[in-house]
C-alpha positions in Angstrom: 157.0 220.4 -35.6 154.6 223.2 -36.6 152.5 225.8 -34.9 149.4 227.5 -36.2 147.0 230.4 -35.6 143.6 231.1 -37.0 141.5 234.3 -37.1 137.9 233.7 -37.7 135.1 235.9 -38.9 137.3 238.6 -40.4 135.2 241.2 -42.2 136.8 240.9 -45.6 136.0 238.6 -48.4 138.3 235.6 -49.0 138.6 236.7 -52.7 140.5 239.8 -51.4 142.6 237.8 -48.9 143.9 235.0 -51.2 146.2 237.1 -53.3 147.9 238.4 -50.1 148.2 234.8 -48.9 150.0 233.9 -52.1 152.6 236.6 -51.4 153.9 235.0 -48.2 153.5 231.3 -48.7 156.8 229.4 -48.3 158.7 232.5 -47.2 160.8 232.9 -44.1 159.0 234.6 -41.2 161.2 237.7 -41.4 160.6 238.0 -45.2 156.9 237.4 -44.8 156.6 240.1 -42.1 158.4 242.6 -44.3 156.2 241.9 -47.2 153.0 242.2 -45.2 154.1 245.5 -43.5 154.6 247.2 -46.9 151.6 245.7 -48.7 148.9 248.4 -48.8 145.8 246.2 -48.3 143.5 245.6 -45.4 144.0 241.8 -45.8 147.8 242.3 -45.2 147.2 244.0 -41.9 144.9 241.1 -40.7 147.3 238.5 -42.0 150.3 240.1 -40.2 148.4 239.8 -36.9 147.7 236.1 -37.5 151.4 235.5 -38.6 152.6 237.2 -35.4 150.3 235.0 -33.3 151.5 231.9 -35.0 155.1 232.9 -34.4 154.3 233.5 -30.7 152.6 230.1 -30.4 155.7 228.5 -31.9 158.0 230.2 -29.6 156.0 230.0 -26.3 154.1 226.7 -26.7 156.5 224.6 -28.8 159.9 226.0 -27.9 160.9 226.6 -31.6 163.6 228.9 -32.7 162.1 232.0 -34.3 165.0 232.5 -36.7 164.5 229.1 -38.3 160.7 229.5 -38.9 159.1 229.7 -42.3 155.4 230.0 -43.4 154.5 226.5 -44.5 150.8 227.0 -45.1 148.5 230.0 -45.5 144.8 229.8 -46.3 141.8 232.1 -46.4 138.5 230.1 -46.3 135.1 231.5 -46.5 133.4 232.2 -43.2 129.8 233.1 -42.4 127.9 235.4 -44.8 125.8 238.2 -43.3 122.8 238.7 -45.4 121.3 242.2 -45.6 118.6 243.7 -47.8 118.5 247.1 -49.4 115.4 248.7 -51.0 115.2 248.2 -54.7 113.2 249.7 -57.4 109.4 249.1 -57.7 109.2 248.0 -54.0 111.6 245.1 -54.3 114.4 244.1 -51.9 117.9 243.7 -53.3 120.2 241.3 -51.3 123.6 242.4 -49.9 126.0 239.7 -48.9 128.7 240.7 -46.4 131.3 238.0 -46.6 133.7 237.0 -43.9 137.0 235.0 -43.9 138.8 232.5 -41.7 142.5 233.3 -42.1 145.0 230.6 -41.0 148.8 230.5 -40.9 151.0 227.5 -40.1 154.7 228.0 -39.4 157.3 225.3 -39.2 161.0 225.0 -38.6 163.4 224.4 -41.5 
């Protein structure tokens, strides 16, 4: 039995989220929460919200025991890319790509 939560269109690139995801993969929920609270990155704050949502889904929707939960899967896929342009030299336009992420967390019972 497993429960999941997904946050879509988070305004941070997946390249910055993936190292944080590697920190909590296959850890217990308590340990993962502690790691994310003390990791000084924006991606850690966003991932903590998704982890708490997945734990709440497991407890309320599936009736799982919170003490037995662990993080079975964590992923950060690329979301939509907002394309902007900035004035460049000699009348040109330089593109700016504002990347977004889809962060997903799956928790399961041991």
